[in-house]
N, CA, C and O atoms as a GROMACS GRO file, in nm:
protein
  504
    1MET      N    1   0.084  -0.117   0.000
    1MET     CA    2   0.000   0.000   0.000
    1MET      C    3   0.089   0.123   0.000
    1MET      O    4   0.188   0.131   0.073
    2SER      N    5   0.053   0.219  -0.083
    2SER     CA    6   0.137   0.337  -0.094
    2SER      C    7   0.086   0.455  -0.012
    2SER      O    8   0.159   0.552   0.005
    3THR      N    9  -0.036   0.449   0.038
    3THR     CA   10  -0.092   0.563   0.110
    3THR      C   11  -0.189   0.517   0.217
    3THR      O   12  -0.250   0.411   0.206
    4LEU      N   13  -0.203   0.598   0.321
    4LEU     CA   14  -0.303   0.572   0.424
    4LEU      C   15  -0.428   0.656   0.402
    4LEU      O   16  -0.520   0.652   0.482
    5ALA      N   17  -0.430   0.733   0.292
    5ALA     CA   18  -0.547   0.816   0.262
    5ALA      C   19  -0.669   0.728   0.240
    5ALA      O   20  -0.660   0.626   0.171
    6PRO      N   21  -0.783   0.765   0.297
    6PRO     CA   22  -0.904   0.686   0.276
    6PRO      C   23  -0.942   0.681   0.129
    6PRO      O   24  -0.934   0.781   0.057
    7SER      N   25  -0.984   0.564   0.085
    7SER     CA   26  -1.034   0.546  -0.052
    7SER      C   27  -1.147   0.445  -0.049
    7SER      O   28  -1.151   0.358   0.038
    8GLN      N   29  -1.238   0.457  -0.144
    8GLN     CA   30  -1.352   0.365  -0.147
    8GLN      C   31  -1.423   0.366  -0.281
    8GLN      O   32  -1.416   0.465  -0.355
    9THR      N   33  -1.490   0.257  -0.311
    9THR     CA   34  -1.585   0.248  -0.422
    9THR      C   35  -1.703   0.166  -0.371
    9THR      O   36  -1.687   0.080  -0.284
   10ILE      N   37  -1.820   0.193  -0.425
   10ILE     CA   38  -1.941   0.119  -0.387
   10ILE      C   39  -2.019   0.090  -0.514
   10ILE      O   40  -2.038   0.178  -0.598
   11LYS      N   41  -2.065  -0.036  -0.528
   11LYS     CA   42  -2.148  -0.075  -0.642
   11LYS      C   43  -2.258  -0.168  -0.592
   11LYS      O   44  -2.234  -0.253  -0.507
   12ARG      N   45  -2.378  -0.151  -0.646
   12ARG     CA   46  -2.489  -0.240  -0.614
   12ARG      C   47  -2.521  -0.324  -0.736
   12ARG      O   48  -2.531  -0.272  -0.847
   13ASP      N   49  -2.536  -0.454  -0.717
   13ASP     CA   50  -2.573  -0.546  -0.825
   13ASP      C   51  -2.713  -0.598  -0.794
   13ASP      O   52  -2.731  -0.686  -0.710
   14ASP      N   53  -2.812  -0.541  -0.863
   14ASP     CA   54  -2.951  -0.579  -0.836
   14ASP      C   55  -2.984  -0.719  -0.885
   14ASP      O   56  -3.077  -0.782  -0.832
   15LEU      N   57  -2.912  -0.771  -0.983
   15LEU     CA   58  -2.938  -0.907  -1.031
   15LEU      C   59  -2.895  -1.012  -0.928
   15LEU      O   60  -2.960  -1.115  -0.914
   16ARG      N   61  -2.787  -0.985  -0.857
   16ARG     CA   62  -2.737  -1.080  -0.756
   16ARG      C   63  -2.780  -1.042  -0.614
   16ARG      O   64  -2.746  -1.113  -0.519
   17ASP      N   65  -2.852  -0.933  -0.599
   17ASP     CA   66  -2.886  -0.881  -0.466
   17ASP      C   67  -2.758  -0.869  -0.382
   17ASP      O   68  -2.748  -0.922  -0.272
   18GLU      N   69  -2.662  -0.797  -0.440
   18GLU     CA   70  -2.528  -0.790  -0.381
   18GLU      C   71  -2.481  -0.645  -0.374
   18GLU      O   72  -2.500  -0.567  -0.468
   19LEU      N   73  -2.421  -0.611  -0.263
   19LEU     CA   74  -2.357  -0.481  -0.246
   19LEU      C   75  -2.207  -0.505  -0.241
   19LEU      O   76  -2.158  -0.577  -0.154
   20TYR      N   77  -2.134  -0.445  -0.334
   20TYR     CA   78  -1.988  -0.460  -0.343
   20TYR      C   79  -1.924  -0.328  -0.302
   20TYR      O   80  -1.971  -0.220  -0.340
   21PHE      N   81  -1.817  -0.336  -0.227
   21PHE     CA   82  -1.738  -0.216  -0.201
   21PHE      C   83  -1.592  -0.253  -0.187
   21PHE      O   84  -1.556  -0.365  -0.152
   22SER      N   85  -1.508  -0.155  -0.216
   22SER     CA   86  -1.366  -0.167  -0.184
   22SER      C   87  -1.334  -0.049  -0.093
   22SER      O   88  -1.391   0.059  -0.105
   23ILE      N   89  -1.241  -0.074  -0.002
   23ILE     CA   90  -1.207   0.030   0.095
   23ILE      C   91  -1.058   0.021   0.125
   23ILE      O   92  -1.002  -0.088   0.134
   24GLY      N   93  -0.995   0.135   0.140
   24GLY     CA   94  -0.852   0.137   0.170
   24GLY      C   95  -0.817   0.251   0.262
   24GLY      O   96  -0.893   0.347   0.277
   25GLY      N   97  -0.702   0.239   0.325
   25GLY     CA   98  -0.649   0.347   0.407
   25GLY      C   99  -0.692   0.344   0.551
   25GLY      O  100  -0.754   0.248   0.599
   26PHE      N  101  -0.658   0.452   0.620
   26PHE     CA  102  -0.695   0.472   0.760
   26PHE      C  103  -0.801   0.581   0.765
   26PHE      O  104  -0.781   0.689   0.709
   27TRP      N  105  -0.913   0.554   0.830
   27TRP     CA  106  -1.028   0.642   0.825
   27TRP      C  107  -1.052   0.715   0.957
   27TRP      O  108  -1.069   0.650   1.061
   28PRO      N  109  -1.053   0.847   0.956
   28PRO     CA  110  -1.102   0.921   1.072
   28PRO      C  111  -1.249   0.884   1.095
   28PRO      O  112  -1.322   0.856   1.000
   29HIS      N  113  -1.291   0.885   1.219
   29HIS     CA  114  -1.426   0.843   1.255
   29HIS      C  115  -1.534   0.913   1.171
   29HIS      O  116  -1.621   0.846   1.116
   30GLU      N  117  -1.528   1.044   1.161
   30GLU     CA  118  -1.631   1.119   1.087
   30GLU      C  119  -1.636   1.080   0.940
   30GLU      O  120  -1.743   1.069   0.882
   31GLU      N  121  -1.520   1.058   0.879
   31GLU     CA  122  -1.517   1.016   0.739
   31GLU      C  123  -1.574   0.876   0.724
   31GLU      O  124  -1.642   0.848   0.626
   32MET      N  125  -1.546   0.788   0.820
   32MET     CA  126  -1.602   0.653   0.815
   32MET      C  127  -1.754   0.658   0.825
   32MET      O  128  -1.823   0.584   0.755
   33LEU      N  129  -1.807   0.745   0.910
   33LEU     CA  130  -1.952   0.759   0.920
   33LEU      C  131  -2.012   0.799   0.786
   33LEU      O  132  -2.118   0.751   0.748
   34GLY      N  133  -1.944   0.887   0.713
   34GLY     CA  134  -1.991   0.925   0.580
   34GLY      C  135  -1.990   0.807   0.484
   34GLY      O  136  -2.086   0.788   0.410
   35PHE      N  137  -1.884   0.729   0.486
   35PHE     CA  138  -1.877   0.610   0.401
   35PHE      C  139  -1.987   0.511   0.438
   35PHE      O  140  -2.052   0.456   0.349
   36LEU      N  141  -2.009   0.488   0.566
   36LEU     CA  142  -2.114   0.395   0.609
   36LEU      C  143  -2.252   0.445   0.567
   36LEU      O  144  -2.338   0.364   0.533
   37ASN      N  145  -2.273   0.576   0.570
   37ASN     CA  146  -2.400   0.632   0.520
   37ASN      C  147  -2.414   0.608   0.370
   37ASN      O  148  -2.523   0.579   0.322
   38ASP      N  149  -2.304   0.622   0.296
   38ASP     CA  150  -2.307   0.593   0.152
   38ASP      C  151  -2.342   0.447   0.126
   38ASP      O  152  -2.419   0.416   0.035
   39LEU      N  153  -2.286   0.356   0.206
   39LEU     CA  154  -2.319   0.213   0.192
   39LEU      C  155  -2.467   0.190   0.221
   39LEU      O  156  -2.534   0.116   0.149
   40SER      N  157  -2.516   0.253   0.324
   40SER     CA  158  -2.658   0.238   0.360
   40SER      C  159  -2.748   0.288   0.248
   40SER      O  160  -2.849   0.224   0.217
   41ARG      N  161  -2.714   0.401   0.189
   41ARG     CA  162  -2.792   0.452   0.076
   41ARG      C  163  -2.789   0.355  -0.042
   41ARG      O  164  -2.890   0.334  -0.108
   42ALA      N  165  -2.672   0.297  -0.068
   42ALA     CA  166  -2.660   0.201  -0.179
   42ALA      C  167  -2.745   0.077  -0.152
   42ALA      O  168  -2.799   0.018  -0.246
   43ALA      N  169  -2.756   0.037  -0.026
   43ALA     CA  170  -2.838  -0.080   0.009
   43ALA      C  171  -2.986  -0.044   0.019
   43ALA      O  172  -3.071  -0.133   0.032
   44GLY      N  173  -3.018   0.083   0.013
   44GLY     CA  174  -3.156   0.131   0.030
   44GLY      C  175  -3.261   0.057  -0.051
   44GLY      O  176  -3.364   0.021   0.005
   45PRO      N  177  -3.239   0.034  -0.181
   45PRO     CA  178  -3.341  -0.038  -0.258
   45PRO      C  179  -3.368  -0.180  -0.205
   45PRO      O  180  -3.482  -0.226  -0.208
   46PHE      N  181  -3.266  -0.249  -0.156
   46PHE     CA  182  -3.287  -0.382  -0.096
   46PHE      C  183  -3.369  -0.369   0.032
   46PHE      O  184  -3.463  -0.444   0.055
   47ILE      N  185  -3.331  -0.272   0.114
   47ILE     CA  186  -3.398  -0.253   0.242
   47ILE      C  187  -3.543  -0.211   0.222
   47ILE      O  188  -3.633  -0.263   0.287
   48LYS      N  189  -3.565  -0.117   0.131
   48LYS     CA  190  -3.701  -0.068   0.104
   48LYS      C  191  -3.791  -0.181   0.055
   48LYS      O  192  -3.909  -0.187   0.091
   49ALA      N  193  -3.736  -0.269  -0.029
   49ALA     CA  194  -3.813  -0.382  -0.082
   49ALA      C  195  -3.818  -0.500   0.015
   49ALA      O  196  -3.878  -0.603  -0.015
   50LYS      N  197  -3.755  -0.484   0.132
   50LYS     CA  198  -3.745  -0.593   0.230
   50LYS      C  199  -3.687  -0.719   0.166
   50LYS      O  200  -3.733  -0.831   0.191
   51LYS      N  201  -3.585  -0.697   0.084
   51LYS     CA  202  -3.520  -0.803   0.007
   51LYS      C  203  -3.387  -0.838   0.073
   51LYS      O  204  -3.302  -0.751   0.090
   52PRO      N  205  -3.366  -0.964   0.110
   52PRO     CA  206  -3.236  -1.002   0.165
   52PRO      C  207  -3.125  -0.976   0.063
   52PRO      O  208  -3.146  -0.987  -0.058
   53PHE      N  209  -3.007  -0.940   0.113
   53PHE     CA  210  -2.894  -0.913   0.024
   53PHE      C  211  -2.765  -0.959   0.091
   53PHE      O  212  -2.761  -0.987   0.211
   54VAL      N  213  -2.661  -0.968   0.009
   54VAL     CA  214  -2.528  -1.005   0.058
   54VAL      C  215  -2.432  -0.892   0.025
   54VAL      O  216  -2.462  -0.804  -0.056
   55SER      N  217  -2.316  -0.895   0.089
   55SER     CA  218  -2.217  -0.790   0.064
   55SER      C  219  -2.078  -0.850   0.055
   55SER      O  220  -2.045  -0.944   0.127
   56ILE      N  221  -1.999  -0.793  -0.035
   56ILE     CA  222  -1.859  -0.833  -0.049
   56ILE      C  223  -1.774  -0.707  -0.039
   56ILE      O  224  -1.798  -0.608  -0.109
   57GLY      N  225  -1.675  -0.712   0.048
   57GLY     CA  226  -1.586  -0.598   0.067
   57GLY      C  227  -1.443  -0.636   0.034
   57GLY      O  228  -1.390  -0.733   0.087
   58ASN      N  229  -1.382  -0.559  -0.055
   58ASN     CA  230  -1.242  -0.580  -0.089
   58ASN      C  231  -1.158  -0.489   0.002
   58ASN      O  232  -1.167  -0.366  -0.007
   59PHE      N  233  -1.078  -0.550   0.088
   59PHE     CA  234  -1.001  -0.479   0.189
   59PHE      C  235  -0.851  -0.478   0.158
   59PHE      O  236  -0.770  -0.465   0.249
   60THR      N  237  -0.815  -0.490   0.031
   60THR     CA  238  -0.675  -0.500  -0.008
   60THR      C  239  -0.588  -0.390   0.053
   60THR      O  240  -0.479  -0.418   0.102
   61ASP      N  241  -0.634  -0.266   0.051
   61ASP     CA  242  -0.554  -0.153   0.099
   61ASP      C  243  -0.601  -0.096   0.233
   61ASP      O  244  -0.562   0.014   0.271
   62PHE      N  245  -0.684  -0.171   0.303
   62PHE     CA  246  -0.739  -0.126   0.431
   62PHE      C  247  -0.643  -0.160   0.544
   62PHE      O  248  -0.575  -0.263   0.540
   63VAL      N  249  -0.637  -0.075   0.645
   63VAL     CA  250  -0.552  -0.100   0.761
   63VAL      C  251  -0.641  -0.105   0.886
   63VAL      O  252  -0.754  -0.057   0.882
   64PRO      N  253  -0.591  -0.162   0.996
   64PRO     CA  254  -0.671  -0.162   1.118
   64PRO      C  255  -0.709  -0.019   1.157
   64PRO      O  256  -0.632   0.075   1.139
   65GLN      N  257  -0.830  -0.007   1.210
   65GLN     CA  258  -0.884   0.124   1.246
   65GLN      C  259  -0.881   0.142   1.398
   65GLN      O  260  -0.867   0.046   1.473
   66ASN      N  261  -0.894   0.267   1.443
   66ASN     CA  262  -0.900   0.290   1.587
   66ASN      C  263  -1.031   0.237   1.643
   66ASN      O  264  -1.124   0.206   1.568
   67ARG      N  265  -1.040   0.227   1.775
   67ARG     CA  266  -1.156   0.164   1.840
   67ARG      C  267  -1.288   0.234   1.803
   67ARG      O  268  -1.386   0.167   1.772
   68GLU      N  269  -1.290   0.366   1.805
   68GLU     CA  270  -1.412   0.440   1.776
   68GLU      C  271  -1.461   0.410   1.634
   68GLU      O  272  -1.581   0.389   1.613
   69THR      N  273  -1.371   0.407   1.539
   69THR     CA  274  -1.408   0.378   1.401
   69THR      C  275  -1.452   0.233   1.387
   69THR      O  276  -1.549   0.205   1.318
   70ALA      N  277  -1.381   0.141   1.451
   70ALA     CA  278  -1.419  -0.001   1.446
   70ALA      C  279  -1.558  -0.022   1.506
   70ALA      O  280  -1.635  -0.103   1.453
   71GLU      N  281  -1.590   0.047   1.613
   71GLU     CA  282  -1.723   0.034   1.673
   71GLU      C  283  -1.831   0.089   1.580
   71GLU      O  284  -1.941   0.034   1.575
   72ALA      N  285  -1.802   0.196   1.508
   72ALA     CA  286  -1.898   0.249   1.411
   72ALA      C  287  -1.923   0.147   1.300
   72ALA      O  288  -2.037   0.130   1.256
   73ILE      N  289  -1.818   0.079   1.256
   73ILE     CA  290  -1.832  -0.026   1.154
   73ILE      C  291  -1.920  -0.138   1.209
   73ILE      O  292  -2.011  -0.184   1.140
   74ARG      N  293  -1.893  -0.182   1.332
   74ARG     CA  294  -1.973  -0.288   1.392
   74ARG      C  295  -2.120  -0.247   1.402
   74ARG      O  296  -2.208  -0.325   1.365
   75ASP      N  297  -2.147  -0.127   1.449
   75ASP     CA  298  -2.285  -0.080   1.461
   75ASP      C  299  -2.354  -0.081   1.325
   75ASP      O  300  -2.471  -0.120   1.315
   76SER      N  301  -2.283  -0.039   1.222
   76SER     CA  302  -2.340  -0.038   1.087
   76SER      C  303  -2.371  -0.180   1.039
   76SER      O  304  -2.476  -0.203   0.979
   77LEU      N  305  -2.281  -0.273   1.066
   77LEU     CA  306  -2.304  -0.413   1.025
   77LEU      C  307  -2.422  -0.474   1.101
   77LEU      O  308  -2.501  -0.547   1.041
   78LEU      N  309  -2.435  -0.445   1.229
   78LEU     CA  310  -2.549  -0.496   1.306
   78LEU      C  311  -2.680  -0.440   1.251
   78LEU      O  312  -2.779  -0.513   1.240
   79LEU      N  313  -2.681  -0.312   1.218
   79LEU     CA  314  -2.801  -0.251   1.160
   79LEU      C  315  -2.832  -0.312   1.024
   79LEU      O  316  -2.948  -0.340   0.993
   80ALA      N  317  -2.729  -0.334   0.943
   80ALA     CA  318  -2.750  -0.396   0.812
   80ALA      C  319  -2.808  -0.536   0.828
   80ALA      O  320  -2.896  -0.575   0.752
   81ALA      N  321  -2.758  -0.612   0.925
   81ALA     CA  322  -2.809  -0.748   0.948
   81ALA      C  323  -2.957  -0.744   0.986
   81ALA      O  324  -3.033  -0.832   0.945
   82LYS      N  325  -2.998  -0.645   1.063
   82LYS     CA  326  -3.139  -0.632   1.100
   82LYS      C  327  -3.225  -0.591   0.981
   82LYS      O  328  -3.347  -0.611   0.981
   83ASN      N  329  -3.161  -0.535   0.878
   83ASN     CA  330  -3.234  -0.485   0.761
   83ASN      C  331  -3.212  -0.568   0.636
   83ASN      O  332  -3.233  -0.518   0.525
   84GLY      N  333  -3.170  -0.693   0.651
   84GLY     CA  334  -3.166  -0.782   0.536
   84GLY      C  335  -3.030  -0.835   0.494
   84GLY      O  336  -3.024  -0.922   0.407
   85LEU      N  337  -2.920  -0.786   0.551
   85LEU     CA  338  -2.789  -0.840   0.515
   85LEU      C  339  -2.778  -0.983   0.566
   85LEU      O  340  -2.781  -1.006   0.687
   86LYS      N  341  -2.766  -1.079   0.473
   86LYS     CA  342  -2.757  -1.221   0.511
   86LYS      C  343  -2.615  -1.264   0.538
   86LYS      O  344  -2.587  -1.330   0.638
   87ARG      N  345  -2.525  -1.227   0.450
   87ARG     CA  346  -2.385  -1.270   0.459
   87ARG      C  347  -2.294  -1.156   0.416
   87ARG      O  348  -2.332  -1.070   0.335
   88PHE      N  349  -2.173  -1.158   0.472
   88PHE     CA  350  -2.074  -1.055   0.439
   88PHE      C  351  -1.942  -1.126   0.416
   88PHE      O  352  -1.893  -1.198   0.503
   89ALA      N  353  -1.882  -1.104   0.299
   89ALA     CA  354  -1.753  -1.164   0.263
   89ALA      C  355  -1.646  -1.056   0.262
   89ALA      O  356  -1.663  -0.951   0.200
   90VAL      N  357  -1.536  -1.083   0.330
   90VAL     CA  358  -1.422  -0.992   0.336
   90VAL      C  359  -1.312  -1.052   0.249
   90VAL      O  360  -1.273  -1.168   0.267
   91VAL      N  361  -1.261  -0.973   0.154
   91VAL     CA  362  -1.160  -1.022   0.059
   91VAL      C  363  -1.028  -0.947   0.079
   91VAL      O  364  -1.026  -0.825   0.095
   92ASN      N  365  -0.920  -1.024   0.077
   92ASN     CA  366  -0.782  -0.970   0.078
   92ASN      C  367  -0.750  -0.882   0.198
   92ASN      O  368  -0.678  -0.784   0.184
   93ALA      N  369  -0.802  -0.916   0.314
   93ALA     CA  370  -0.770  -0.838   0.433
   93ALA      C  371  -0.634  -0.879   0.488
   93ALA      O  372  -0.601  -0.997   0.491
   94ALA      N  373  -0.558  -0.781   0.531
   94ALA     CA  374  -0.430  -0.808   0.598
   94ALA      C  375  -0.458  -0.882   0.729
   94ALA      O  376  -0.568  -0.872   0.783
   95PRO      N  377  -0.359  -0.954   0.782
   95PRO     CA  378  -0.382  -1.031   0.904
   95PRO      C  379  -0.438  -0.950   1.022
   95PRO      O  380  -0.528  -0.998   1.091
   96LEU      N  381  -0.388  -0.830   1.046
   96LEU     CA  382  -0.440  -0.750   1.158
   96LEU      C  383  -0.582  -0.700   1.131
   96LEU      O  384  -0.662  -0.689   1.224
   97VAL      N  385  -0.614  -0.672   1.006
   97VAL     CA  386  -0.751  -0.633   0.970
   97VAL      C  387  -0.844  -0.752   0.992
   97VAL      O  388  -0.954  -0.736   1.044
   98THR      N  389  -0.799  -0.870   0.951
   98THR     CA  390  -0.880  -0.991   0.972
   98THR      C  391  -0.908  -1.010   1.120
   98THR      O  392  -1.022  -1.040   1.158
   99LEU      N  393  -0.808  -0.995   1.204
   99LEU     CA  394  -0.829  -1.009   1.349
   99LEU      C  395  -0.931  -0.907   1.400
   99LEU      O  396  -1.020  -0.941   1.478
  100GLN      N  397  -0.919  -0.782   1.355
  100GLN     CA  398  -1.012  -0.679   1.399
  100GLN      C  399  -1.154  -0.711   1.352
  100GLN      O  400  -1.249  -0.697   1.428
  101TYR      N  401  -1.168  -0.755   1.228
  101TYR     CA  402  -1.301  -0.786   1.175
  101TYR      C  403  -1.360  -0.911   1.238
  101TYR      O  404  -1.482  -0.918   1.256
  102ARG      N  405  -1.279  -1.008   1.273
  102ARG     CA  406  -1.332  -1.124   1.345
  102ARG      C  407  -1.390  -1.080   1.480
  102ARG      O  408  -1.493  -1.132   1.523
  103ARG      N  409  -1.325  -0.985   1.544
  103ARG     CA  410  -1.375  -0.936   1.672
  103ARG      C  411  -1.505  -0.858   1.656
  103ARG      O  412  -1.601  -0.882   1.730
  104ILE      N  413  -1.510  -0.767   1.561
  104ILE     CA  414  -1.629  -0.681   1.550
  104ILE      C  415  -1.746  -0.749   1.480
  104ILE      O  416  -1.858  -0.699   1.486
  105THR      N  417  -1.722  -0.863   1.414
  105THR     CA  418  -1.832  -0.932   1.344
  105THR      C  419  -1.869  -1.063   1.414
  105THR      O  420  -1.938  -1.147   1.356
  106LYS      N  421  -1.823  -1.079   1.537
  106LYS     CA  422  -1.858  -1.199   1.613
  106LYS      C  423  -2.010  -1.215   1.612
  106LYS      O  424  -2.083  -1.117   1.628
  107ASP      N  425  -2.058  -1.336   1.593
  107ASP     CA  426  -2.200  -1.369   1.588
  107ASP      C  427  -2.269  -1.324   1.460
  107ASP      O  428  -2.392  -1.328   1.452
  108MET      N  429  -2.193  -1.283   1.359
  108MET     CA  430  -2.249  -1.249   1.228
  108MET      C  431  -2.202  -1.353   1.127
  108MET      O  432  -2.102  -1.421   1.149
  109ASP      N  433  -2.274  -1.364   1.016
  109ASP     CA  434  -2.236  -1.459   0.911
  109ASP      C  435  -2.134  -1.392   0.819
  109ASP      O  436  -2.169  -1.338   0.714
  110VAL      N  437  -2.007  -1.398   0.860
  110VAL     CA  438  -1.897  -1.334   0.789
  110VAL      C  439  -1.787  -1.436   0.765
  110VAL      O  440  -1.755  -1.516   0.853
  111GLU      N  441  -1.730  -1.434   0.644
  111GLU     CA  442  -1.617  -1.520   0.612
  111GLU      C  443  -1.510  -1.437   0.543
  111GLU      O  444  -1.537  -1.327   0.495
  112PHE      N  445  -1.388  -1.490   0.540
  112PHE     CA  446  -1.272  -1.420   0.486
  112PHE      C  447  -1.214  -1.500   0.371
  112PHE      O  448  -1.199  -1.622   0.380
  113PHE      N  449  -1.182  -1.431   0.261
  113PHE     CA  450  -1.138  -1.497   0.138
  113PHE      C  451  -1.019  -1.425   0.077
  113PHE      O  452  -0.994  -1.307   0.104
  114GLU      N  453  -0.946  -1.498  -0.007
  114GLU     CA  454  -0.834  -1.440  -0.080
  114GLU      C  455  -0.875  -1.390  -0.218
  114GLU      O  456  -0.807  -1.307  -0.277
  115THR      N  457  -0.987  -1.441  -0.271
  115THR     CA  458  -1.032  -1.400  -0.404
  115THR      C  459  -1.180  -1.363  -0.401
  115THR      O  460  -1.257  -1.415  -0.321
  116GLU      N  461  -1.217  -1.272  -0.490
  116GLU     CA  462  -1.358  -1.234  -0.501
  116GLU      C  463  -1.442  -1.350  -0.554
  116GLU      O  464  -1.558  -1.364  -0.515
  117SER      N  465  -1.386  -1.432  -0.642
  117SER     CA  466  -1.464  -1.545  -0.695
  117SER      C  467  -1.499  -1.644  -0.584
  117SER      O  468  -1.612  -1.694  -0.580
  118ALA      N  469  -1.406  -1.674  -0.495
  118ALA     CA  470  -1.436  -1.763  -0.382
  118ALA      C  471  -1.539  -1.699  -0.289
  118ALA      O  472  -1.628  -1.767  -0.237
  119ALA      N  473  -1.526  -1.570  -0.267
  119ALA     CA  474  -1.621  -1.499  -0.182
  119ALA      C  475  -1.761  -1.505  -0.241
  119ALA      O  476  -1.858  -1.532  -0.170
  120ARG      N  477  -1.773  -1.479  -0.371
  120ARG     CA  478  -1.905  -1.482  -0.435
  120ARG      C  479  -1.966  -1.623  -0.432
  120ARG      O  480  -2.087  -1.638  -0.414
  121ALA      N  481  -1.883  -1.724  -0.451
  121ALA     CA  482  -1.934  -1.862  -0.445
  121ALA      C  483  -1.997  -1.888  -0.308
  121ALA      O  484  -2.104  -1.949  -0.299
  122TRP      N  485  -1.931  -1.844  -0.203
  122TRP     CA  486  -1.985  -1.863  -0.068
  122TRP      C  487  -2.109  -1.777  -0.046
  122TRP      O  488  -2.208  -1.824   0.010
  123LEU      N  489  -2.105  -1.651  -0.088
  123LEU     CA  490  -2.218  -1.560  -0.067
  123LEU      C  491  -2.346  -1.614  -0.129
  123LEU      O  492  -2.454  -1.601  -0.071
  124HIS      N  493  -2.334  -1.673  -0.246
  124HIS     CA  494  -2.453  -1.713  -0.321
  124HIS      C  495  -2.481  -1.863  -0.314
  124HIS      O  496  -2.566  -1.913  -0.387
  125ALA      N  497  -2.411  -1.935  -0.227
  125ALA     CA  498  -2.437  -2.079  -0.209
  125ALA      C  499  -2.561  -2.094  -0.122
  125ALA      O  500  -2.564  -2.046  -0.009
  126ASP      N  501  -2.660  -2.158  -0.172
  126ASP     CA  502  -2.783  -2.191  -0.098
  126ASP      C  503  -2.878  -2.258  -0.190
  126ASP      O  504  -2.988  -2.295  -0.149
   0.00000   0.00000   0.00000
């Protein structure tokens, strides 16, 4: 990784009922809240239709976050789970990010993968 500057992309796939995002860098709490609001807006059509959905996050350039930011992420994931998020796949997370996400996603249906294809196979297996 060449920078700690926050970066992100968000895409919704209505055919697969899937929310995809990539995220990188170190995020100040307020900026993370903005990103989480953007994710929530992107998931809005699924939530409004009461349609279950899955999410895949590419964490290739993401670094461990401070406690306040990690708690905001956890709160957002818990809210998403109450509003239809069935499964969440984390792709290419560094070992310390994986440890942090295992802690904040305890009791959620979350798995960790090295490739997006493996993540999608798990997300859509049923």
